[in-house]
C-alpha positions in Angstrom: 0.2 0.0 -0.1 1.5 3.7 -1.0 2.1 5.6 2.1 0.6 9.0 2.5 1.9 11.6 0.1 4.0 8.7 -2.0 3.4 9.7 -5.6 0.3 11.4 -5.2 -1.2 13.8 -7.5 -3.1 17.0 -6.7 -6.7 17.0 -8.3 -8.8 20.2 -8.6 -12.5 19.2 -7.9 -16.1 20.7 -7.9 -18.9 18.9 -6.3 -22.0 19.3 -3.8 -21.8 18.9 -0.1 -25.0 17.4 1.8 -27.2 20.2 1.8 -26.8 20.3 -2.1 -24.5 23.4 -1.9 -22.1 23.9 -4.7 -18.2 23.5 -3.6 -14.7 23.1 -4.9 -11.3 22.3 -3.8 -8.2 20.4 -4.2 -7.4 16.8 -3.0 -4.2 14.6 -3.1 -4.8 10.9 -4.6 -3.2 8.4 -6.4 -5.6 8.4 -8.9 -8.8 10.1 -9.9 -10.6 7.2 -8.6 -9.3 7.6 -5.1 -9.6 11.2 -5.4 -13.4 10.1 -5.8 -13.4 8.2 -3.0 -11.8 10.4 -0.4 -14.2 13.4 -1.5 -17.3 10.7 -0.9 -15.8 9.8 2.5 -16.0 13.4 3.3 -19.8 13.8 2.2 -18.9 15.3 -0.7 -20.6 14.3 -4.1 -17.8 15.0 -7.0 -19.4 16.6 -10.1 -15.8 17.4 -11.9 -12.6 16.5 -11.0 -9.3 16.7 -13.0 -5.3 17.0 -12.6 -4.2 20.4 -11.2 -1.6 22.0 -13.6 1.8 22.6 -12.5 2.7 26.1 -11.9 4.7 28.0 -14.3 6.9 30.0 -11.7 6.9 29.9 -7.9 6.7 26.0 -7.7 10.0 24.9 -7.4 12.9 26.3 -5.0 10.7 27.7 -2.5 10.9 25.5 0.7 8.3 25.1 4.0 10.1 27.4 6.6 9.1 27.5 10.6 7.1 30.8 9.8 5.0 28.7 7.4 4.0 26.4 10.0 3.6 29.1 12.8 1.0 30.6 10.3 -0.8 27.4 9.5 -0.9 26.6 13.2 -2.4 30.2 13.9 -5.1 29.7 11.0 -6.0 26.3 12.3 -6.4 27.4 16.1 -8.5 30.5 14.4 -10.8 28.4 12.9 -11.4 25.4 15.3 -12.1 28.1 17.8 -14.8 29.6 15.5 -16.4 25.9 15.5 -15.5 25.0 12.2 -14.9 21.1 11.4 -11.3 20.3 11.4 -11.5 18.9 7.6 -13.0 21.7 6.4 -10.3 24.0 8.2 -7.5 22.0 6.7 -9.4 22.4 3.3 -9.4 26.3 3.7 -5.5 26.5 4.4 -4.6 24.4 1.8 -6.5 26.4 -0.9 -5.4 29.6 0.4 -1.7 28.6 0.7 0.4 30.7 -1.4 3.3 28.3 -1.2 2.8 25.0 -3.3 4.8 23.1 -1.1 2.9 24.2 2.0 -0.7 23.4 0.2 0.7 20.0 -0.9 1.4 19.3 3.3 -1.5 20.7 4.5 -3.5 18.5 1.7 -1.6 15.4 2.8 -2.4 15.8 6.3 -6.1 16.7 5.3 -6.3 13.1 3.6 -4.7 11.3 6.5 -7.1 12.7 8.9 -10.2 12.1 6.5 -8.9 8.4 6.5 -9.5 8.1 10.1 -5.9 9.1 11.4 -6.0 11.5 14.4 -4.5 14.9 13.6 -1.2 14.3 16.0 -0.5 10.8 14.1 -1.0 12.6 10.9 1.5 15.2 11.9 3.9 12.9 13.1 4.2 11.5 9.7 6.1 14.9 8.6 8.9 15.3 11.0 10.7 17.7 9.1 8.1 20.1 9.7 6.5 18.9 13.0 8.9 17.9 15.8 8.4 16.0 18.5 7.5 18.5 20.7 4.7 20.0 18.2 3.1 16.5 18.2 3.0 15.8 21.6 1.3 19.1 22.2 -1.4 18.2 19.5 -1.8 14.5 21.0 -2.2 16.0 24.4 -4.8 18.4 23.2 -6.8 15.5 21.3 -6.8 13.3 24.4 -8.0 16.2 26.7 -10.5 17.4 24.1 -9.4 20.8 24.0 -7.4 20.5 20.8 -8.3 24.4 19.8 -6.9 25.5 22.9 -4.0 23.5 22.6 -3.2 24.8 18.8 -3.9 28.5 20.2 -1.0 27.7 22.8 1.1 26.3 20.0 0.5 29.2 17.9 1.8 31.5 20.6 4.8 29.3 21.4 5.9 29.4 17.4 5.3 33.3 17.1 7.3 33.9 19.8 10.0 31.5 19.0 10.3 32.5 15.5 10.3 36.4 16.9 13.3 35.6 19.3 15.1 33.8 16.4 15.0 36.6 14.2 15.8 39.2 16.8 18.8 37.2 17.5 19.8 36.9 13.9 19.6 40.8 13.5 21.8 41.2 16.0 24.5 39.1 14.6 23.8 39.4 10.8 24.5 43.2 10.7 28.0 42.9 12.1 29.0 39.7 10.4 27.9 41.3 7.2 30.1 44.7 7.6 33.0 42.6 8.4 32.7 40.7 5.3 32.4 44.0 3.2 35.2 45.7 5.2 37.5 42.0 4.4 36.7 42.2 0.4 37.5 46.0 0.5 40.6 45.6 2.0 41.6 42.7 -0.1 40.7 44.6 -3.3 43.0 47.6 -2.0 45.8 45.5 -1.3 45.8 43.5 -4.5 44.9 46.2 -6.8 45.3 49.9 -5.6 48.2 49.7 -3.3 50.8 48.2 -6.1 49.9 51.3 -8.4 51.4 53.5 -5.3 54.4 51.3 -5.1 55.3 51.8 -8.4 54.8 55.6 -8.1 56.9 55.6 -4.8 59.7 53.6 -6.6 60.3 56.6 -8.8 60.9 59.2 -6.1 64.1 57.3 -4.7 63.3 58.3 -1.2 63.1 56.2 2.2 59.5 55.6 2.6 57.8 55.7 6.0 57.7 52.5 7.9 54.0 52.2 8.2 54.0 52.2 4.4 56.6 49.5 4.0 54.4 47.4 6.2 51.4 48.0 4.0 53.4 47.6 0.8 54.7 44.2 2.2 51.1 43.3 3.4 50.1 44.1 -0.3 52.9 41.9 -1.8 51.7 38.9 0.4 48.2 39.0 -0.7 49.3 39.5 -4.4 51.5 36.4 -4.2 49.3 34.2 -2.0 45.8 35.5 -2.6 44.8 32.1 -3.5 46.0 30.6 -0.4 44.1 33.5 1.6 40.9 32.9 0.1 41.4 29.2 -0.4 41.8 29.0 3.3 39.2 31.1 4.2 36.6 29.0 1.9 37.9 25.5 3.2 37.3 27.2 7.0 33.9 28.1 6.3 33.0 24.6 4.4 34.9 22.8 7.4 32.7 24.9 10.2 29.5 23.9 8.4 30.4 20.2 7.8 31.5 19.8 11.6 28.4 21.7 12.6 26.4 19.4 10.7 27.9 16.2 11.5 29.8 16.7 15.0 28.0 16.7 18.4 31.3 17.2 20.2 32.2 20.3 17.9 28.8 21.7 18.3 28.9 21.3 22.3 32.3 23.1 22.3 30.7 25.8 19.9 27.9 26.3 22.1 30.2 26.7 25.5 32.6 29.0 23.8 29.4 31.4 22.5 28.4 31.3 26.1 31.6 32.6 27.0 32.1 35.3 24.4 31.6 39.1 25.4 28.1 40.6 24.3 26.7 37.3 22.6 27.2 35.3 25.6 24.7 36.8 27.7 22.2 37.5 24.8 22.5 33.5 24.4 21.8 32.8 28.0 18.6 35.0 28.0 17.3 33.4 24.7 18.1 30.0 26.0 16.2 30.7 29.4 13.3 32.4 27.2 13.0 29.3 25.2 13.0 27.0 28.3 10.7 28.9 30.1 8.1 29.4 27.1 8.4 25.9 26.0 7.9 24.1 29.2 5.1 26.5 30.1 3.2 25.4 26.9 3.7 21.7 27.7 2.9 22.0 31.0 -0.4 24.0 30.5 -1.4 21.3 27.8 -1.2 18.7 30.5 2.0 16.8 29.7 3.5 15.6 32.7 6.6 17.7 34.0 9.4 15.0 33.8 8.1 14.1 30.4 7.9 17.7 29.2 11.5 18.5 30.3 12.7 15.6 27.7 11.5 17.8 24.9 12.3 21.0 26.7 15.7 20.1 26.7 16.6 20.5 22.9 14.3 23.3 22.4 16.7 25.5 24.5 19.1 25.8 21.2 22.1 25.5 23.5 23.8 22.1 24.2 25.1 23.5 27.6 21.6 24.1 28.6 20.1 21.0 26.9 22.6 18.7 29.1 21.2 20.8 32.4 17.8 20.5 31.7 18.3 16.7 31.2 20.1 16.6 34.7 17.3 18.7 36.3 14.8 16.3 34.4 16.5 13.2 36.3 16.5 14.9 39.5 13.0 15.8 39.3 12.0 12.1 38.5 13.7 11.2 41.7 11.4 13.6 43.7 14.0 16.8 44.4 11.8 20.0 43.6 12.5 21.8 40.2 13.8 24.9 41.6 16.4 23.3 43.6 17.7 21.5 40.5 17.6 24.5 38.7 19.7 26.1 41.4 22.3 23.6 41.3 22.7 23.9 37.7 24.3 27.4 38.0 22.8 28.5 34.7 19.6 30.2 35.8 19.4 33.4 37.7 18.0 33.4 41.5 15.0 35.7 40.0 13.9 32.7 37.8 14.6 29.9 40.5 12.5 32.2 43.1 9.6 32.3 40.2 9.7 29.0 39.6 9.5 28.0 43.2 6.5 30.2 43.9 4.8 28.5 40.7 5.5 25.4 42.4 4.4 26.4 45.9 0.9 27.7 44.4 0.3 25.4 41.6 0.8 27.7 38.8 4.0 26.6 37.6 3.0 27.2 33.9 2.0 30.9 34.8 5.0 31.8 36.3 7.0 30.2 33.6 5.0 32.0 31.0 6.0 35.3 33.0 9.4 34.3 33.1 9.5 34.0 29.2 7.8 37.6 28.7 10.5 39.0 31.2 13.4 37.5 29.2 12.0 38.0 25.7 11.5 41.4 26.5 15.2 41.6 27.8 16.5 39.9 24.6 14.6 42.6 22.3 16.1 45.2 24.8 19.5 43.7 24.4 19.2 43.5 20.5 18.3 47.1 20.2 21.1 48.0 22.5 23.6 46.1 20.7 22.5 47.6 17.3 23.1 51.0 18.5 26.6 49.9 20.3 27.8 47.9 17.3 26.9 50.6 14.4 29.6 53.4 16.0 32.0 50.4 16.8 31.9 49.2 13.2 32.1 52.4 11.6 35.1 53.0 13.6 36.9 49.8 12.6 36.0 50.6 9.3 37.6 54.0 9.3 40.6 52.5 10.9 41.0 50.0 8.4 40.5 51.5 5.3 41.9 54.8 6.6 44.8 53.2 8.0 45.6 52.0 4.5 44.9 55.6 2.9 47.4 57.3 5.2 50.1 54.7 4.5 49.9 55.6 1.0 49.7 59.6 1.6 52.5 59.4 3.9 55.5 59.7 1.5 53.7 62.2 -0.7 53.9 64.7 2.5 57.7 63.7 2.5 58.1 65.0 -1.2 59.2 68.4 -0.5 62.4 67.0 1.0 62.9 65.1 -2.2 62.4 67.5 -4.5 
């Protein structure tokens, strides 16, 4: 038997519902006959059905991103809260999806649900887009009969998480991009511009300043070994991403290093705490047992140091230890966070206190990103001024001494 989504074709159909109203939509099926059977199972009488033509543009090269999954969750949560049936909600989302890949994904989920599979199990068939945390929450919502409430929580969680990621990327992308541009400009000056000045200075017959000689020497190195320099940088970048994808030890060492870096380290700490609190709050509020929830939360922190600490906290909690004590012993959580968790444990409102912690640290990350952006701009301008300006000054120093040569 073909698995869901295997060799399936998108069919466009028109038909009538149980009330006789004309409706239309799309369905994924292996054949036209299977498409008709699926529609009949949904209570639709198919009148016209044909293969959907492939889009001329936009159908390739566009992947489903976490932001698309967040939007899907928000749309489905809103429709279910409005009293719309699950299958109808999935149908509408698939029809309104601008990304063909997203429409196909939602149609596959809809077909699985129409075939009698629970939404949680249907989502679990697409682990690339719906992780264990997402699936666990949906299954918990289905078991509790509160799927719309759980999807609302997941939507908030996804939106907050994506917002946090964007803020961190914003803080790191700008300085990285400027440094790359600065290196390229410097290399162009050293390889193409400085040699022109060198030929000019050699006709003067005068001794050159030490700073100018140093820059000319650096230029000669770049001219002679530019392929080694650029090749080494390319190999280093390739090796970095190669080991980052394949070596757990490398990622662990990298995460430890990032936490120790100035400026970036405190931002990473706050972001990890925000993710921890937001994820655990969402799962605990959904009715997932605390120990089981912490297993999923560990991987959601985004840092191996915090992941290891959360797993150790989980083991201590499973042995009957209060979570606030295990958090304090980890040495990674500020006392304010530990105290708020302790209050949540005592009052039985742990999910609300964790949500408050997440709000606080997400706001701190936001403020820190804004502060870093304001601080980085003058620092980067000063750096560029020193590098490019230094090269210019080195080339013009001999010209200032022309009076003693003429």
